[in-house]
SEDO-909070 format. One record per atom (N, C-alpha, C, O): residue number from 1; residue in three letters; chain; x, y, z. Coordinates in pm, 1 decimal. Layout:
N
    n  res  chain      east     north        up
  NUM  ala      A         X         Y         Z
...
//
This chain:
108
    n  res  chain      east     north        up
    1  met      A   -2661.1   -2544.3    -536.3
    1  met      A   -2642.4   -2570.9    -396.0
    1  met      A   -2620.0   -2440.0    -322.0
    1  met      A   -2575.9   -2340.6    -379.8
    2  gln      A   -2650.4   -2442.0    -196.5
    2  gln      A   -2629.7   -2325.9    -111.3
    2  gln      A   -2505.5   -2347.9     -26.5
    2  gln      A   -2476.7   -2460.5      13.9
    3  gly      A   -2433.1   -2242.6       0.2
    3  gly      A   -2313.7   -2253.0      82.8
    3  gly      A   -2253.8   -2117.3     107.0
    3  gly      A   -2324.8   -2017.8     121.9
    4  ser      A   -2122.6   -2114.0     110.9
    4  ser      A   -2050.7   -1989.5     138.1
    4  ser      A   -1938.7   -1970.1      37.9
    4  ser      A   -1878.0   -2065.6     -10.6
    5  gln      A   -1913.2   -1843.8       8.2
    5  gln      A   -1793.1   -1806.3     -65.4
    5  gln      A   -1697.8   -1747.7      37.0
    5  gln      A   -1734.3   -1658.0     113.0
    6  leu      A   -1577.1   -1798.1      38.7
    6  leu      A   -1477.6   -1756.4     135.0
    6  leu      A   -1360.6   -1696.0      59.0
    6  leu      A   -1310.1   -1755.7     -36.1
    7  thr      A   -1317.8   -1577.9     100.7
    7  thr      A   -1197.0   -1517.4      46.6
    7  thr      A   -1101.3   -1495.1     162.0
    7  thr      A   -1133.0   -1425.2     258.2
    8  val      A    -983.6   -1555.4     151.3
    8  val      A    -880.5   -1543.4     254.3
    8  val      A    -770.7   -1454.9     197.1
    8  val      A    -718.3   -1480.6      88.7
    9  tyr      A    -736.9   -1350.5     271.9
    9  tyr      A    -635.9   -1254.3     228.2
    9  tyr      A    -504.2   -1283.7     298.9
    9  tyr      A    -498.4   -1288.1     421.8
   10  ala      A    -399.4   -1303.5     221.0
   10  ala      A    -265.9   -1326.7     275.1
   10  ala      A    -181.0   -1204.2     242.6
   10  ala      A    -144.2   -1182.1     127.2
   11  ala      A    -150.5   -1125.4     344.5
   11  ala      A     -75.1   -1001.7     322.1
   11  ala      A      66.7   -1030.8     273.6
   11  ala      A     121.9    -954.6     194.3
   12  thr      A     125.4   -1140.0     320.5
   12  thr      A     256.0   -1181.4     270.5
   12  thr      A     245.4   -1326.7     227.3
   12  thr      A     162.2   -1401.6     278.4
   13  thr      A     328.0   -1365.3     135.0
   13  thr      A     317.9   -1501.0      81.8
   13  thr      A     445.5   -1581.2     103.7
   13  thr      A     465.0   -1685.7      41.6
   14  gly      A     530.8   -1533.5     190.2
   14  gly      A     655.2   -1604.8     218.2
   14  gly      A     629.2   -1732.5     297.5
   14  gly      A     514.0   -1769.6     320.0
   15  pro      A     735.6   -1799.3     339.5
   15  pro      A     722.1   -1924.3     414.3
   15  pro      A     642.2   -1904.6     542.9
   15  pro      A     656.4   -1802.8     610.6
   16  cys      A     558.0   -2003.1     576.3
   16  cys      A     479.4   -1990.9     698.2
   16  cys      A     475.3   -2119.3     778.0
   16  cys      A     500.5   -2116.6     898.5
   17  lys      A     444.9   -2230.6     716.2
   17  lys      A     430.2   -2356.8     787.9
   17  lys      A     490.6   -2469.8     706.2
   17  lys      A     467.9   -2481.2     585.7
   18  his      A     566.3   -2550.9     773.0
   18  his      A     623.2   -2668.9     708.3
   18  his      A     694.0   -2632.2     577.9
   18  his      A     689.6   -2707.4     480.6
   19  tyr      A     759.3   -2515.7     577.1
   19  tyr      A     837.4   -2467.3     463.8
   19  tyr      A     753.5   -2440.8     339.1
   19  tyr      A     807.6   -2435.4     228.6
   20  lys      A     623.1   -2424.3     355.0
   20  lys      A     535.6   -2388.5     243.1
   20  lys      A     510.1   -2238.8     248.1
   20  lys      A     519.7   -2176.7     353.9
   21  asn      A     477.3   -2181.0     132.2
   21  asn      A     435.6   -2041.6     138.4
   21  asn      A     289.4   -2037.0     184.4
   21  asn      A     220.2   -2138.8     184.5
   22  thr      A     244.9   -1921.0     222.3
   22  thr      A     112.2   -1905.6     282.3
   22  thr      A       1.7   -1954.0     190.1
   22  thr      A     -89.3   -2024.0     234.6
   23  val      A       7.8   -1918.3      63.0
   23  val      A     -97.8   -1956.1     -31.1
   23  val      A    -102.1   -2107.7     -50.6
   23  val      A    -210.1   -2166.7     -51.1
   24  asp      A      12.5   -2170.3     -66.4
   24  asp      A      14.5   -2316.7     -81.5
   24  asp      A     -42.5   -2384.9      42.7
   24  asp      A    -114.5   -2484.1      32.5
   25  trp      A      -9.5   -2330.7     159.6
   25  trp      A     -62.2   -2386.5     284.0
   25  trp      A    -214.9   -2373.7     288.8
   25  trp      A    -283.5   -2469.0     325.6
   26  ile      A    -268.8   -2256.0     251.6
   26  ile      A    -414.4   -2235.7     249.4
   26  ile      A    -479.5   -2334.8     153.4
   26  ile      A    -581.1   -2395.9     186.7
   27  leu      A    -421.7   -2350.9      34.5
   27  leu      A    -477.9   -2444.0     -64.7
   27  leu      A    -473.5   -2587.7     -14.5
   27  leu      A    -568.5   -2663.2     -35.4
   28  asp      A    -364.8   -2626.3      51.3
   28  asp      A    -356.2   -2761.3     108.9
   28  asp      A    -461.3   -2781.9     217.4
   28  asp      A    -524.1   -2887.6     223.6
   29  glu      A    -480.9   -2682.1     302.5
   29  glu      A    -580.9   -2691.4     408.7
   29  glu      A    -721.8   -2699.6     349.3
   29  glu      A    -807.0   -2771.5     401.6
   30  ala      A    -746.3   -2626.5     240.8
   30  ala      A    -876.9   -2631.9     174.3
   30  ala      A    -902.4   -2772.4     120.3
   30  ala      A   -1012.8   -2825.2     133.1
   31  gln      A    -801.3   -2831.8      60.6
   31  gln      A    -816.5   -2966.9       7.8
   31  gln      A    -842.2   -3065.9     121.3
   31  gln      A    -926.4   -3154.8     108.1
   32  gln      A    -770.5   -3051.4     232.3
   32  gln      A    -791.0   -3139.5     347.2
   32  gln      A    -932.2   -3123.4     405.7
   32  gln      A    -986.8   -3217.9     462.6
   33  ala      A    -990.7   -3004.5     391.6
   33  ala      A   -1126.3   -2979.3     441.1
   33  ala      A   -1233.1   -3025.8     342.0
   33  ala      A   -1352.5   -3013.5     369.5
   34  gly      A   -1190.9   -3079.3     226.4
   34  gly      A   -1285.5   -3130.5     128.7
   34  gly      A   -1332.1   -3028.3      27.1
   34  gly      A   -1428.8   -3052.7     -45.0
   35  leu      A   -1265.4   -2914.8      19.9
   35  leu      A   -1300.8   -2812.0     -78.2
   35  leu      A   -1208.3   -2825.1    -198.6
   35  leu      A   -1086.5   -2835.3    -183.8
   36  his      A   -1266.1   -2824.8    -315.7
   36  his      A   -1188.3   -2840.7    -438.1
   36  his      A   -1219.1   -2723.8    -530.1
   36  his      A   -1335.2   -2690.3    -553.4
   37  gly      A   -1115.6   -2663.4    -581.1
   37  gly      A   -1130.7   -2549.7    -670.7
   37  gly      A   -1116.2   -2420.4    -594.6
   37  gly      A   -1191.5   -2393.5    -501.1
   38  ala      A   -1020.5   -2341.4    -634.1
   38  ala      A    -996.5   -2212.0    -571.0
   38  ala      A    -933.9   -2120.1    -674.6
   38  ala      A    -872.5   -2165.5    -771.1
   39  thr      A    -950.2   -1992.4    -653.3
   39  thr      A    -888.3   -1892.5    -738.4
   39  thr      A    -791.5   -1811.8    -653.4
   39  thr      A    -827.9   -1762.3    -546.7
   40  val      A    -668.5   -1798.7    -700.8
   40  val      A    -567.8   -1719.0    -631.7
   40  val      A    -547.7   -1591.8    -713.7
   40  val      A    -517.5   -1597.2    -832.9
   41  ile      A    -564.7   -1478.7    -648.4
   41  ile      A    -553.3   -1349.4    -715.3
   41  ile      A    -435.2   -1273.7    -654.6
   41  ile      A    -426.5   -1257.1    -533.0
   42  glu      A    -345.3   -1228.6    -740.6
   42  glu      A    -232.8   -1147.7    -694.6
   42  glu      A    -278.7   -1003.0    -680.8
   42  glu      A    -340.7    -946.6    -771.0
   43  ile      A    -247.2    -945.2    -567.3
   43  ile      A    -288.2    -808.8    -535.8
   43  ile      A    -163.1    -721.6    -537.0
   43  ile      A     -59.0    -761.9    -485.0
   44  ser      A    -172.4    -603.8    -595.4
   44  ser      A     -52.6    -520.6    -604.9
   44  ser      A     -16.1    -455.8    -471.4
   44  ser      A     102.2    -441.2    -440.9
   45  glu      A    -115.9    -416.7    -391.1
   45  glu      A     -87.6    -349.7    -264.8
   45  glu      A    -198.1    -379.8    -164.0
   45  glu      A    -312.3    -406.5    -201.4
   46  cys      A    -162.2    -375.1     -34.3
   46  cys      A    -263.5    -387.4      70.2
   46  cys      A    -209.2    -332.8     201.7
   46  cys      A     -89.3    -309.1     216.0
   47  ile      A    -297.3    -313.8     294.9
   47  ile      A    -261.9    -280.6     432.3
   47  ile      A    -313.8    -395.3     516.8
   47  ile      A    -432.4    -427.8     512.3
   48  asp      A    -224.2    -457.3     594.8
   48  asp      A    -263.4    -575.9     670.2
   48  asp      A    -341.9    -540.4     796.1
   48  asp      A    -370.3    -423.5     822.2
   49  ile      A    -376.4    -643.2     873.9
   49  ile      A    -460.1    -623.4     992.4
   49  ile      A    -389.9    -542.7    1100.9
   49  ile      A    -454.3    -496.3    1195.0
   50  his      A    -258.1    -525.6    1088.7
   50  his      A    -182.3    -445.7    1185.1
   50  his      A    -152.1    -306.2    1131.8
   50  his      A     -82.9    -228.4    1197.4
   51  gly      A    -203.5    -273.8    1013.2
   51  gly      A    -180.8    -143.0     954.1
   51  gly      A     -52.2    -132.1     874.5
   51  gly      A     -16.0     -22.7     831.4
   52  lys      A      17.8    -243.0     853.8
   52  lys      A     142.7    -241.9     778.9
   52  lys      A     113.9    -249.6     629.1
   52  lys      A      28.7    -327.0     585.3
   53  tyr      A     184.2    -170.4     552.9
   53  tyr      A     169.2    -164.7     407.8
   53  tyr      A     250.8    -276.7     343.0
   53  tyr      A     366.5    -298.6     379.0
   54  his      A     189.9    -347.4     247.1
   54  his      A     257.6    -452.7     171.4
   54  his      A     235.6    -425.3      22.5
   54  his      A     128.6    -380.8     -19.1
   55  ala      A     339.3    -452.9     -56.6
   55  ala      A     327.7    -433.2    -200.7
   55  ala      A     422.7    -526.6    -273.3
   55  ala      A     526.4    -566.1    -220.0
   56  ala      A     385.8    -561.0    -395.4
   56  ala      A     472.7    -641.3    -480.8
   56  ala      A     583.6    -550.7    -531.4
   56  ala      A     557.8    -450.9    -598.7
   57  arg      A     704.1    -585.3    -499.3
   57  arg      A     820.7    -510.1    -544.9
   57  arg      A     905.3    -601.7    -631.3
   57  arg      A     902.1    -723.8    -615.8
   58  phe      A     979.1    -543.6    -720.2
   58  phe      A    1061.2    -621.6    -813.0
   58  phe      A    1153.1    -718.6    -739.5
   58  phe      A    1166.5    -833.8    -780.7
   59  leu      A    1215.8    -674.0    -632.5
   59  leu      A    1311.9    -757.9    -562.4
   59  leu      A    1251.2    -833.5    -444.2
   59  leu      A    1318.1    -918.5    -385.5
   60  glu      A    1128.4    -805.2    -408.7
   60  glu      A    1069.6    -866.0    -289.0
   60  glu      A     929.1    -916.5    -317.8
   60  glu      A     832.2    -865.0    -262.0
   61  leu      A     916.7   -1017.5    -405.0
   61  leu      A     785.5   -1070.0    -440.0
   61  leu      A     723.3   -1152.0    -327.6
   61  leu      A     603.3   -1179.5    -331.4
   62  ala      A     802.1   -1191.7    -227.6
   62  ala      A     746.4   -1266.0    -114.1
   62  ala      A     650.7   -1179.4     -34.0
   62  ala      A     569.4   -1231.2      42.5
   63  asp      A     659.7   -1047.3     -50.8
   63  asp      A     570.9    -956.6      21.2
   63  asp      A     447.2    -922.2     -61.2
   63  asp      A     368.8    -835.7     -22.0
   64  gln      A     428.9    -989.6    -175.7
   64  gln      A     313.4    -960.4    -259.8
   64  gln      A     187.8   -1018.7    -197.2
   64  gln      A     180.7   -1139.4    -173.9
   65  pro      A      89.0    -934.9    -169.9
   65  pro      A     -36.3    -985.3    -113.3
   65  pro      A    -112.7   -1068.9    -215.1
   65  pro      A    -103.8   -1045.7    -335.7
   66  arg      A    -187.7   -1166.3    -164.9
   66  arg      A    -271.3   -1250.2    -250.1
   66  arg      A    -402.6   -1278.5    -179.4
   66  arg      A    -412.4   -1271.6     -56.9
   67  ala      A    -502.9   -1310.3    -259.3
   67  ala      A    -633.7   -1349.1    -206.0
   67  ala      A    -668.9   -1485.2    -264.6
   67  ala      A    -650.8   -1508.9    -384.1
   68  val      A    -718.9   -1573.8    -180.4
   68  val      A    -763.4   -1706.6    -222.8
   68  val      A    -914.4   -1711.2    -205.0
   68  val      A    -964.3   -1695.7     -93.5
   69  thr      A    -987.3   -1732.3    -313.6
   69  thr      A   -1133.7   -1736.9    -309.4
   69  thr      A   -1180.3   -1876.8    -346.5
   69  thr      A   -1131.7   -1936.7    -442.5
   70  leu      A   -1275.7   -1928.2    -268.5
   70  leu      A   -1333.6   -2059.4    -296.6
   70  leu      A   -1478.0   -2061.4    -248.6
   70  leu      A   -1521.6   -1973.5    -174.2
   71  ala      A   -1549.9   -2161.2    -291.6
   71  ala      A   -1689.9   -2176.1    -251.9
   71  ala      A   -1716.3   -2321.5    -217.9
   71  ala      A   -1653.9   -2411.6    -274.0
   72  gly      A   -1808.8   -2344.1    -126.2
   72  gly      A   -1844.2   -2480.5     -89.4
   72  gly      A   -1957.2   -2481.7      10.1
   72  gly      A   -2005.0   -2376.6      52.6
   73  asp      A   -2000.3   -2601.2      47.4
   73  asp      A   -2107.4   -2608.6     146.3
   73  asp      A   -2054.8   -2557.7     280.0
   73  asp      A   -1934.5   -2560.9     305.9
   74  asp      A   -2145.9   -2511.0     364.0
   74  asp      A   -2107.4   -2445.7     488.6
   74  asp      A   -2024.5   -2534.4     580.6
   74  asp      A   -1934.9   -2485.0     648.9
   75  gly      A   -2052.3   -2662.8     583.6
   75  gly      A   -1976.9   -2753.7     668.9
   75  gly      A   -1829.6   -2759.8     631.8
   75  gly      A   -1742.9   -2760.4     719.1
   76  arg      A   -1802.0   -2764.2     503.1
   76  arg      A   -1662.3   -2770.6     457.8
   76  arg      A   -1591.6   -2636.9     476.1
   76  arg      A   -1473.5   -2632.5     510.4
   77  val      A   -1664.4   -2528.4     452.9
   77  val      A   -1604.9   -2396.1     476.3
   77  val      A   -1574.8   -2379.2     625.6
   77  val      A   -1469.7   -2326.5     662.2
   78  asp      A   -1666.8   -2423.8     711.7
   78  asp      A   -1641.3   -2419.5     856.6
   78  asp      A   -1517.7   -2501.9     892.1
   78  asp      A   -1436.3   -2459.0     973.9
   79  ala      A   -1503.3   -2619.4     831.5
   79  ala      A   -1387.8   -2705.3     858.3
   79  ala      A   -1258.5   -2636.3     816.3
   79  ala      A   -1158.2   -2643.9     887.4
   80  leu      A   -1260.1   -2569.2     701.4
   80  leu      A   -1141.2   -2497.0     657.0
   80  leu      A   -1107.7   -2384.4     753.9
   80  leu      A    -992.0   -2368.3     792.9
   81  leu      A   -1207.4   -2306.9     792.7
   81  leu      A   -1182.2   -2197.3     885.8
   81  leu      A   -1124.6   -2247.7    1017.2
   81  leu      A   -1037.0   -2183.5    1075.1
   82  asp      A   -1172.4   -2360.6    1064.1
   82  asp      A   -1119.6   -2417.7    1187.9
   82  asp      A    -972.4   -2455.8    1170.1
   82  asp      A    -890.5   -2431.5    1258.7
   83  arg      A    -939.5   -2514.7    1056.6
   83  arg      A    -801.0   -2552.7    1029.5
   83  arg      A    -711.9   -2428.6    1021.8
   83  arg      A    -600.7   -2428.6    1074.5
   84  leu      A    -760.3   -2323.3     956.4
   84  leu      A    -681.1   -2200.6     944.0
   84  leu      A    -664.0   -2131.1    1078.9
   84  leu      A    -557.3   -2076.9    1108.0
   85  arg      A    -768.6   -2132.6    1160.9
   85  arg      A    -760.6   -2070.3    1293.9
   85  arg      A    -651.9   -2134.2    1380.0
   85  arg      A    -585.5   -2065.6    1457.8
   86  his      A    -634.4   -2263.6    1366.3
   86  his      A    -537.3   -2335.5    1447.5
   86  his      A    -399.7   -2343.2    1382.3
   86  his      A    -309.5   -2408.0    1435.4
   87  gly      A    -383.0   -2278.0    1268.5
   87  gly      A    -256.9   -2284.5    1196.2
   87  gly      A    -150.9   -2187.9    1243.8
   87  gly      A     -34.0   -2200.9    1207.6
   88  gly      A    -190.3   -2091.0    1324.5
   88  gly      A     -92.5   -1996.3    1376.4
   88  gly      A     -45.1   -1892.9    1276.3
   88  gly      A      55.3   -1825.9    1300.1
   89  val      A    -115.7   -1878.2    1163.9
   89  val      A     -78.7   -1779.7    1062.1
   89  val      A    -183.8   -1668.8    1064.0
   89  val      A    -302.7   -1697.0    1049.2
   90  pro      A    -141.7   -1542.1    1082.2
   90  pro      A    -240.7   -1434.1    1083.6
   90  pro      A    -301.8   -1411.6     945.5
   90  pro      A    -230.8   -1381.1     849.7
   91  leu      A    -432.7   -1426.7     936.1
   91  leu      A    -504.7   -1410.4     809.7
   91  leu      A    -631.4   -1328.9     833.8
   91  leu      A    -682.8   -1324.3     945.6
   92  phe      A    -680.6   -1265.8     730.0
   92  phe      A    -808.5   -1195.9     732.2
   92  phe      A    -895.3   -1262.7     628.1
   92  phe      A    -845.8   -1301.3     522.2
   93  tyr      A   -1025.1   -1277.5     655.9
   93  tyr      A   -1112.7   -1339.6     556.8
   93  tyr      A   -1248.2   -1270.0     553.8
   93  tyr      A   -1288.2   -1201.8     648.2
   94  thr      A   -1316.9   -1289.8     442.2
   94  thr      A   -1457.0   -1251.0     429.3
   94  thr      A   -1534.8   -1374.3     388.4
   94  thr      A   -1482.8   -1462.5     320.1
   95  arg      A   -1661.0   -1379.7     431.2
   95  arg      A   -1746.8   -1494.2     400.4
   95  arg      A   -1884.9   -1441.6     365.3
   95  arg      A   -1941.2   -1358.4     436.6
   96  cys      A   -1938.9   -1491.1     254.3
   96  cys      A   -2070.9   -1448.6     207.9
   96  cys      A   -2152.4   -1571.7     169.8
   96  cys      A   -2096.7   -1670.0     120.8
   97  pro      A   -2284.3   -1567.3     191.8
   97  pro      A   -2368.5   -1675.8     142.5
   97  pro      A   -2369.0   -1673.6     -10.6
   97  pro      A   -2365.6   -1567.4     -72.8
   98  val      A   -2373.2   -1792.6     -69.2
   98  val      A   -2365.0   -1800.2    -214.3
   98  val      A   -2438.6   -1924.6    -263.1
   98  val      A   -2449.4   -2024.5    -192.0
   99  glu      A   -2488.3   -1916.3    -384.4
   99  glu      A   -2543.2   -2032.3    -453.8
   99  glu      A   -2439.0   -2074.6    -555.5
   99  glu      A   -2385.2   -1990.7    -627.7
  100  phe      A   -2409.7   -2204.9    -562.1
  100  phe      A   -2306.9   -2251.4    -653.9
  100  phe      A   -2346.2   -2384.9    -714.6
  100  phe      A   -2430.6   -2457.2    -661.8
  101  glu      A   -2282.7   -2415.4    -826.9
  101  glu      A   -2308.1   -2540.3    -897.5
  101  glu      A   -2192.7   -2566.5    -992.5
  101  glu      A   -2133.2   -2472.2   -1044.8
  102  val      A   -2160.4   -2691.6   -1015.6
  102  val      A   -2061.7   -2729.5   -1115.5
  102  val      A   -2138.7   -2758.6   -1243.5
  102  val      A   -2232.7   -2838.1   -1242.4
  103  leu      A   -2100.3   -2695.6   -1352.7
  103  leu      A   -2170.5   -2709.6   -1479.7
  103  leu      A   -2090.0   -2794.4   -1576.9
  103  leu      A   -1966.9   -2794.2   -1574.9
  104  gly      A   -2161.0   -2866.3   -1661.3
  104  gly      A   -2099.0   -2938.1   -1770.7
  104  gly      A   -2031.6   -3067.1   -1730.7
  104  gly      A   -1995.0   -3086.9   -1614.8
  105  gly      A   -2016.0   -3153.4   -1826.8
  105  gly      A   -1943.6   -3278.4   -1806.2
  105  gly      A   -2009.7   -3372.2   -1707.4
  105  gly      A   -2127.1   -3359.1   -1672.7
  106  asp      A   -1929.7   -3466.7   -1664.0
  106  asp      A   -1977.5   -3570.3   -1572.6
  106  asp      A   -1916.1   -3549.2   -1435.7
  106  asp      A   -1850.7   -3638.5   -1381.8
  107  val      A   -1937.0   -3430.7   -1379.2
  107  val      A   -1877.8   -3393.7   -1251.6
  107  val      A   -1975.5   -3424.0   -1139.9
  107  val      A   -2092.7   -3387.3   -1148.3
  108  pro      A   -1927.6   -3491.9   -1033.1
  108  pro      A   -2019.3   -3523.8    -921.8
  108  pro      A   -2061.6   -3400.1    -843.9
  108  pro      A   -2138.1   -3410.7    -748.1
//
């Protein structure tokens, strides 16, 4: 199938909405948009969209940057982006065209 690969970068992962951390909120929004399956990658350091430096520190893991990558048809990725835009949480993302397929088993 053809669609998009979306990677959403969360410079901080502390509480953001409804007492959830940023990554959990992104994953919940992805599920609500009909996207299933995502990879969360912990990043050791980053500079956010405002130029602020973030890093995983022993005592402050809430400031550890993470990236959430998922793939799906363009309509569902658009729906997720719309949900994230209206969430009031500052995020940066990249989007690329991609071919994807679920392999093996009896998966729809």
